[in-house]
PyMOL commands that place a pseudoatom at each C-alpha (Angstrom):
pseudoatom trace, name=CA, resn=MET, resi=1, chain=A, elem=C, hetatm=0, pos=[8.465, 11.747, -4.026]
pseudoatom trace, name=CA, resn=HIS, resi=2, chain=A, elem=C, hetatm=0, pos=[5.238, 13.645, -3.597]
pseudoatom trace, name=CA, resn=GLY, resi=3, chain=A, elem=C, hetatm=0, pos=[4.533, 13.074, -7.285]
pseudoatom trace, name=CA, resn=VAL, resi=4, chain=A, elem=C, hetatm=0, pos=[4.291, 9.665, -8.863]
pseudoatom trace, name=CA, resn=ASN, resi=5, chain=A, elem=C, hetatm=0, pos=[7.488, 8.425, -10.507]
pseudoatom trace, name=CA, resn=ALA, resi=6, chain=A, elem=C, hetatm=0, pos=[7.743, 5.587, -13.018]
pseudoatom trace, name=CA, resn=GLY, resi=7, chain=A, elem=C, hetatm=0, pos=[9.246, 3.100, -10.556]
pseudoatom trace, name=CA, resn=PHE, resi=8, chain=A, elem=C, hetatm=0, pos=[6.541, 3.718, -7.997]
pseudoatom trace, name=CA, resn=LEU, resi=9, chain=A, elem=C, hetatm=0, pos=[3.842, 3.352, -10.673]
pseudoatom trace, name=CA, resn=ARG, resi=10, chain=A, elem=C, hetatm=0, pos=[5.381, 0.062, -11.797]
pseudoatom trace, name=CA, resn=GLY, resi=11, chain=A, elem=C, hetatm=0, pos=[5.148, -1.162, -8.198]
pseudoatom trace, name=CA, resn=ILE, resi=12, chain=A, elem=C, hetatm=0, pos=[1.482, -0.108, -8.025]
pseudoatom trace, name=CA, resn=GLU, resi=13, chain=A, elem=C, hetatm=0, pos=[0.724, -2.037, -11.207]
pseudoatom trace, name=CA, resn=GLN, resi=14, chain=A, elem=C, hetatm=0, pos=[2.493, -5.116, -9.824]
pseudoatom trace, name=CA, resn=PHE, resi=15, chain=A, elem=C, hetatm=0, pos=[0.690, -4.829, -6.493]
pseudoatom trace, name=CA, resn=ASN, resi=16, chain=A, elem=C, hetatm=0, pos=[-2.701, -4.477, -8.176]
pseudoatom trace, name=CA, resn=ARG, resi=17, chain=A, elem=C, hetatm=0, pos=[-2.016, -7.610, -10.245]
pseudoatom trace, name=CA, resn=GLY, resi=18, chain=A, elem=C, hetatm=0, pos=[-1.278, -9.521, -7.041]
pseudoatom trace, name=CA, resn=GLU, resi=19, chain=A, elem=C, hetatm=0, pos=[2.471, -9.604, -7.741]
pseudoatom trace, name=CA, resn=PHE, resi=20, chain=A, elem=C, hetatm=0, pos=[3.308, -8.606, -4.187]
pseudoatom trace, name=CA, resn=PHE, resi=21, chain=A, elem=C, hetatm=0, pos=[6.881, -9.866, -4.086]
pseudoatom trace, name=CA, resn=GLN, resi=22, chain=A, elem=C, hetatm=0, pos=[7.683, -7.987, -7.310]
pseudoatom trace, name=CA, resn=ALA, resi=23, chain=A, elem=C, hetatm=0, pos=[6.062, -4.787, -5.978]
pseudoatom trace, name=CA, resn=HIS, resi=24, chain=A, elem=C, hetatm=0, pos=[8.139, -5.160, -2.815]
pseudoatom trace, name=CA, resn=GLU, resi=25, chain=A, elem=C, hetatm=0, pos=[11.328, -5.469, -4.878]
pseudoatom trace, name=CA, resn=THR, resi=26, chain=A, elem=C, hetatm=0, pos=[10.429, -2.526, -7.141]
pseudoatom trace, name=CA, resn=TRP, resi=27, chain=A, elem=C, hetatm=0, pos=[9.716, -0.230, -4.203]
pseudoatom trace, name=CA, resn=GLU, resi=28, chain=A, elem=C, hetatm=0, pos=[12.747, -1.445, -2.261]
pseudoatom trace, name=CA, resn=ALA, resi=29, chain=A, elem=C, hetatm=0, pos=[14.971, -0.213, -5.108]
pseudoatom trace, name=CA, resn=LEU, resi=30, chain=A, elem=C, hetatm=0, pos=[13.461, 3.267, -4.606]
pseudoatom trace, name=CA, resn=TRP, resi=31, chain=A, elem=C, hetatm=0, pos=[13.657, 2.990, -0.806]
pseudoatom trace, name=CA, resn=LEU, resi=32, chain=A, elem=C, hetatm=0, pos=[17.432, 2.388, -0.906]
pseudoatom trace, name=CA, resn=SER, resi=33, chain=A, elem=C, hetatm=0, pos=[18.079, 5.916, -2.211]
pseudoatom trace, name=CA, resn=ALA, resi=34, chain=A, elem=C, hetatm=0, pos=[15.209, 7.681, -0.410]
pseudoatom trace, name=CA, resn=ASN, resi=35, chain=A, elem=C, hetatm=0, pos=[15.447, 9.881, 2.668]
pseudoatom trace, name=CA, resn=GLY, resi=36, chain=A, elem=C, hetatm=0, pos=[13.193, 11.161, 5.426]
pseudoatom trace, name=CA, resn=GLU, resi=37, chain=A, elem=C, hetatm=0, pos=[9.450, 11.122, 4.839]
pseudoatom trace, name=CA, resn=GLU, resi=38, chain=A, elem=C, hetatm=0, pos=[9.810, 9.480, 1.434]
pseudoatom trace, name=CA, resn=LYS, resi=39, chain=A, elem=C, hetatm=0, pos=[11.803, 6.612, 2.935]
pseudoatom trace, name=CA, resn=GLN, resi=40, chain=A, elem=C, hetatm=0, pos=[9.207, 6.107, 5.684]
pseudoatom trace, name=CA, resn=PHE, resi=41, chain=A, elem=C, hetatm=0, pos=[6.342, 6.128, 3.157]
pseudoatom trace, name=CA, resn=LEU, resi=42, chain=A, elem=C, hetatm=0, pos=[8.103, 3.596, 0.929]
pseudoatom trace, name=CA, resn=GLN, resi=43, chain=A, elem=C, hetatm=0, pos=[8.863, 1.430, 3.960]
pseudoatom trace, name=CA, resn=GLY, resi=44, chain=A, elem=C, hetatm=0, pos=[5.130, 1.284, 4.743]
pseudoatom trace, name=CA, resn=ALA, resi=45, chain=A, elem=C, hetatm=0, pos=[4.261, 0.422, 1.139]
pseudoatom trace, name=CA, resn=ILE, resi=46, chain=A, elem=C, hetatm=0, pos=[6.957, -2.276, 1.073]
pseudoatom trace, name=CA, resn=GLN, resi=47, chain=A, elem=C, hetatm=0, pos=[5.646, -3.757, 4.320]
pseudoatom trace, name=CA, resn=ILE, resi=48, chain=A, elem=C, hetatm=0, pos=[2.117, -3.941, 2.909]
pseudoatom trace, name=CA, resn=ALA, resi=49, chain=A, elem=C, hetatm=0, pos=[3.347, -5.699, -0.233]
pseudoatom trace, name=CA, resn=ALA, resi=50, chain=A, elem=C, hetatm=0, pos=[5.492, -8.085, 1.828]
pseudoatom trace, name=CA, resn=ALA, resi=51, chain=A, elem=C, hetatm=0, pos=[2.524, -8.796, 4.116]
pseudoatom trace, name=CA, resn=PHE, resi=52, chain=A, elem=C, hetatm=0, pos=[0.338, -9.886, 1.219]
pseudoatom trace, name=CA, resn=HIS, resi=53, chain=A, elem=C, hetatm=0, pos=[3.170, -11.985, -0.155]
pseudoatom trace, name=CA, resn=HIS, resi=54, chain=A, elem=C, hetatm=0, pos=[3.400, -13.726, 3.227]
pseudoatom trace, name=CA, resn=TRP, resi=55, chain=A, elem=C, hetatm=0, pos=[-0.374, -14.176, 3.337]
pseudoatom trace, name=CA, resn=GLY, resi=56, chain=A, elem=C, hetatm=0, pos=[-0.255, -15.778, -0.113]
pseudoatom trace, name=CA, resn=GLN, resi=57, chain=A, elem=C, hetatm=0, pos=[2.404, -18.179, 1.170]
pseudoatom trace, name=CA, resn=GLY, resi=58, chain=A, elem=C, hetatm=0, pos=[0.225, -19.172, 4.132]
pseudoatom trace, name=CA, resn=ASN, resi=59, chain=A, elem=C, hetatm=0, pos=[2.168, -17.146, 6.699]
pseudoatom trace, name=CA, resn=ARG, resi=60, chain=A, elem=C, hetatm=0, pos=[-0.754, -15.452, 8.457]
pseudoatom trace, name=CA, resn=ARG, resi=61, chain=A, elem=C, hetatm=0, pos=[1.312, -14.408, 11.507]
pseudoatom trace, name=CA, resn=GLY, resi=62, chain=A, elem=C, hetatm=0, pos=[3.961, -12.745, 9.329]
pseudoatom trace, name=CA, resn=ALA, resi=63, chain=A, elem=C, hetatm=0, pos=[1.289, -10.982, 7.292]
pseudoatom trace, name=CA, resn=LEU, resi=64, chain=A, elem=C, hetatm=0, pos=[-0.401, -9.583, 10.398]
pseudoatom trace, name=CA, resn=SER, resi=65, chain=A, elem=C, hetatm=0, pos=[2.888, -8.420, 11.879]
pseudoatom trace, name=CA, resn=LEU, resi=66, chain=A, elem=C, hetatm=0, pos=[3.884, -6.607, 8.699]
pseudoatom trace, name=CA, resn=LEU, resi=67, chain=A, elem=C, hetatm=0, pos=[0.454, -5.001, 8.253]
pseudoatom trace, name=CA, resn=ARG, resi=68, chain=A, elem=C, hetatm=0, pos=[0.636, -3.600, 11.788]
pseudoatom trace, name=CA, resn=LYS, resi=69, chain=A, elem=C, hetatm=0, pos=[4.157, -2.277, 11.129]
pseudoatom trace, name=CA, resn=ALA, resi=70, chain=A, elem=C, hetatm=0, pos=[2.974, -0.696, 7.889]
pseudoatom trace, name=CA, resn=GLU, resi=71, chain=A, elem=C, hetatm=0, pos=[0.118, 1.049, 9.670]
pseudoatom trace, name=CA, resn=ALA, resi=72, chain=A, elem=C, hetatm=0, pos=[2.588, 2.477, 12.192]
pseudoatom trace, name=CA, resn=ALA, resi=73, chain=A, elem=C, hetatm=0, pos=[4.957, 3.606, 9.413]
pseudoatom trace, name=CA, resn=LEU, resi=74, chain=A, elem=C, hetatm=0, pos=[2.134, 5.327, 7.509]
pseudoatom trace, name=CA, resn=GLU, resi=75, chain=A, elem=C, hetatm=0, pos=[0.486, 6.932, 10.528]
pseudoatom trace, name=CA, resn=GLY, resi=76, chain=A, elem=C, hetatm=0, pos=[0.306, 10.674, 10.129]
pseudoatom trace, name=CA, resn=PHE, resi=77, chain=A, elem=C, hetatm=0, pos=[0.577, 10.692, 6.342]
pseudoatom trace, name=CA, resn=PRO, resi=78, chain=A, elem=C, hetatm=0, pos=[-2.226, 12.525, 4.521]
pseudoatom trace, name=CA, resn=ARG, resi=79, chain=A, elem=C, hetatm=0, pos=[-5.085, 10.599, 2.912]
pseudoatom trace, name=CA, resn=SER, resi=80, chain=A, elem=C, hetatm=0, pos=[-3.717, 11.439, -0.514]
pseudoatom trace, name=CA, resn=TYR, resi=81, chain=A, elem=C, hetatm=0, pos=[0.051, 11.039, -0.799]
pseudoatom trace, name=CA, resn=SER, resi=82, chain=A, elem=C, hetatm=0, pos=[2.551, 10.458, -3.582]
pseudoatom trace, name=CA, resn=GLY, resi=83, chain=A, elem=C, hetatm=0, pos=[-0.253, 10.288, -6.125]
pseudoatom trace, name=CA, resn=ILE, resi=84, chain=A, elem=C, hetatm=0, pos=[-2.216, 7.513, -4.396]
pseudoatom trace, name=CA, resn=GLN, resi=85, chain=A, elem=C, hetatm=0, pos=[-5.323, 7.295, -2.249]
pseudoatom trace, name=CA, resn=LEU, resi=86, chain=A, elem=C, hetatm=0, pos=[-3.315, 6.383, 0.842]
pseudoatom trace, name=CA, resn=GLY, resi=87, chain=A, elem=C, hetatm=0, pos=[-6.252, 6.761, 3.214]
pseudoatom trace, name=CA, resn=ARG, resi=88, chain=A, elem=C, hetatm=0, pos=[-8.200, 4.178, 1.247]
pseudoatom trace, name=CA, resn=LEU, resi=89, chain=A, elem=C, hetatm=0, pos=[-5.259, 1.754, 1.211]
pseudoatom trace, name=CA, resn=ARG, resi=90, chain=A, elem=C, hetatm=0, pos=[-4.796, 2.162, 4.965]
pseudoatom trace, name=CA, resn=ARG, resi=91, chain=A, elem=C, hetatm=0, pos=[-8.497, 1.460, 5.612]
pseudoatom trace, name=CA, resn=GLU, resi=92, chain=A, elem=C, hetatm=0, pos=[-8.407, -1.660, 3.404]
pseudoatom trace, name=CA, resn=THR, resi=93, chain=A, elem=C, hetatm=0, pos=[-5.229, -2.839, 5.122]
pseudoatom trace, name=CA, resn=MET, resi=94, chain=A, elem=C, hetatm=0, pos=[-6.707, -2.378, 8.600]
pseudoatom trace, name=CA, resn=ARG, resi=95, chain=A, elem=C, hetatm=0, pos=[-9.860, -4.217, 7.506]
pseudoatom trace, name=CA, resn=TRP, resi=96, chain=A, elem=C, hetatm=0, pos=[-7.608, -7.163, 6.614]
pseudoatom trace, name=CA, resn=VAL, resi=97, chain=A, elem=C, hetatm=0, pos=[-5.969, -6.981, 10.046]
pseudoatom trace, name=CA, resn=GLU, resi=98, chain=A, elem=C, hetatm=0, pos=[-9.357, -7.038, 11.780]
pseudoatom trace, name=CA, resn=ILE, resi=99, chain=A, elem=C, hetatm=0, pos=[-10.608, -9.985, 9.722]
pseudoatom trace, name=CA, resn=MET, resi=100, chain=A, elem=C, hetatm=0, pos=[-7.404, -12.010, 10.149]
pseudoatom trace, name=CA, resn=GLU, resi=101, chain=A, elem=C, hetatm=0, pos=[-7.298, -11.324, 13.893]
pseudoatom trace, name=CA, resn=ARG, resi=102, chain=A, elem=C, hetatm=0, pos=[-10.753, -12.916, 14.146]
pseudoatom trace, name=CA, resn=GLY, resi=103, chain=A, elem=C, hetatm=0, pos=[-9.459, -15.946, 12.229]
pseudoatom trace, name=CA, resn=GLY, resi=104, chain=A, elem=C, hetatm=0, pos=[-11.242, -15.104, 8.985]
pseudoatom trace, name=CA, resn=ASP, resi=105, chain=A, elem=C, hetatm=0, pos=[-9.932, -14.958, 5.462]
pseudoatom trace, name=CA, resn=PRO, resi=106, chain=A, elem=C, hetatm=0, pos=[-10.427, -11.701, 3.592]
pseudoatom trace, name=CA, resn=HIS, resi=107, chain=A, elem=C, hetatm=0, pos=[-11.713, -12.304, 0.097]
pseudoatom trace, name=CA, resn=ALA, resi=108, chain=A, elem=C, hetatm=0, pos=[-10.961, -9.136, -1.847]
pseudoatom trace, name=CA, resn=LEU, resi=109, chain=A, elem=C, hetatm=0, pos=[-7.322, -8.151, -2.187]
pseudoatom trace, name=CA, resn=PRO, resi=110, chain=A, elem=C, hetatm=0, pos=[-6.606, -4.467, -1.635]
pseudoatom trace, name=CA, resn=HIS, resi=111, chain=A, elem=C, hetatm=0, pos=[-6.230, -2.227, -4.652]
pseudoatom trace, name=CA, resn=ILE, resi=112, chain=A, elem=C, hetatm=0, pos=[-3.984, 0.817, -4.705]
pseudoatom trace, name=CA, resn=GLN, resi=113, chain=A, elem=C, hetatm=0, pos=[-5.963, 3.565, -6.346]
pseudoatom trace, name=CA, resn=THR, resi=114, chain=A, elem=C, hetatm=0, pos=[-4.101, 6.541, -7.765]
pseudoatom trace, name=CA, resn=VAL, resi=115, chain=A, elem=C, hetatm=0, pos=[-5.533, 10.012, -7.314]
pseudoatom trace, name=CA, resn=ALA, resi=116, chain=A, elem=C, hetatm=0, pos=[-5.842, 10.276, -11.106]
pseudoatom trace, name=CA, resn=GLU, resi=117, chain=A, elem=C, hetatm=0, pos=[-7.782, 6.992, -11.215]
pseudoatom trace, name=CA, resn=ALA, resi=118, chain=A, elem=C, hetatm=0, pos=[-10.116, 8.201, -8.461]
pseudoatom trace, name=CA, resn=ARG, resi=119, chain=A, elem=C, hetatm=0, pos=[-10.704, 11.515, -10.239]
pseudoatom trace, name=CA, resn=GLN, resi=120, chain=A, elem=C, hetatm=0, pos=[-11.516, 9.741, -13.478]
pseudoatom trace, name=CA, resn=LYS, resi=121, chain=A, elem=C, hetatm=0, pos=[-13.829, 7.259, -11.766]
pseudoatom trace, name=CA, resn=ASN, resi=122, chain=A, elem=C, hetatm=0, pos=[-15.633, 9.892, -9.702]
pseudoatom trace, name=CA, resn=GLY, resi=123, chain=A, elem=C, hetatm=0, pos=[-15.487, 12.792, -12.132]
pseudoatom trace, name=CA, resn=CYS, resi=124, chain=A, elem=C, hetatm=0, pos=[-13.909, 14.892, -9.390]
pseudoatom trace, name=CA, resn=ALA, resi=125, chain=A, elem=C, hetatm=0, pos=[-11.184, 17.495, -9.610]
pseudoatom trace, name=CA, resn=GLY, resi=126, chain=A, elem=C, hetatm=0, pos=[-10.380, 17.593, -5.867]
pseudoatom trace, name=CA, resn=ASP, resi=127, chain=A, elem=C, hetatm=0, pos=[-7.073, 16.468, -4.428]
pseudoatom trace, name=CA, resn=ILE, resi=128, chain=A, elem=C, hetatm=0, pos=[-8.449, 14.297, -1.635]
pseudoatom trace, name=CA, resn=LEU, resi=129, chain=A, elem=C, hetatm=0, pos=[-11.023, 11.881, -2.882]
pseudoatom trace, name=CA, resn=ASP, resi=130, chain=A, elem=C, hetatm=0, pos=[-11.080, 8.953, -0.512]
for i in range(1, 130): cmd.bond("trace and resi %d" % i, "trace and resi %d" % (i + 1))
show_as sticks, trace
zoom trace
């Protein structure tokens, strides 16, 4: 799934609207038929979405646990993967972990930026933009 498919894009749109449970469900449908690296990548994305769903439900401990698992699942993936700025998402996710570990509440929800979106915003033609 190195390119962006329609189901994955739908999950990105849901995630960026704060519909974390729906994004989790959308990506889980893809995960069920995935293999290898693709399955691991989707697992990390699903864990991030589930973490923010838990956070929204007041389950801080569950959110932290899932964010740490997601970071482990996504470790070693390139900064730009499957059409998204994965490095940026990982940095935002780890910033949330750091803030929550100190007992704070992050204010800005993470945003999954596609490579195409980053190129358009930055006027750049490079593959790795984060």
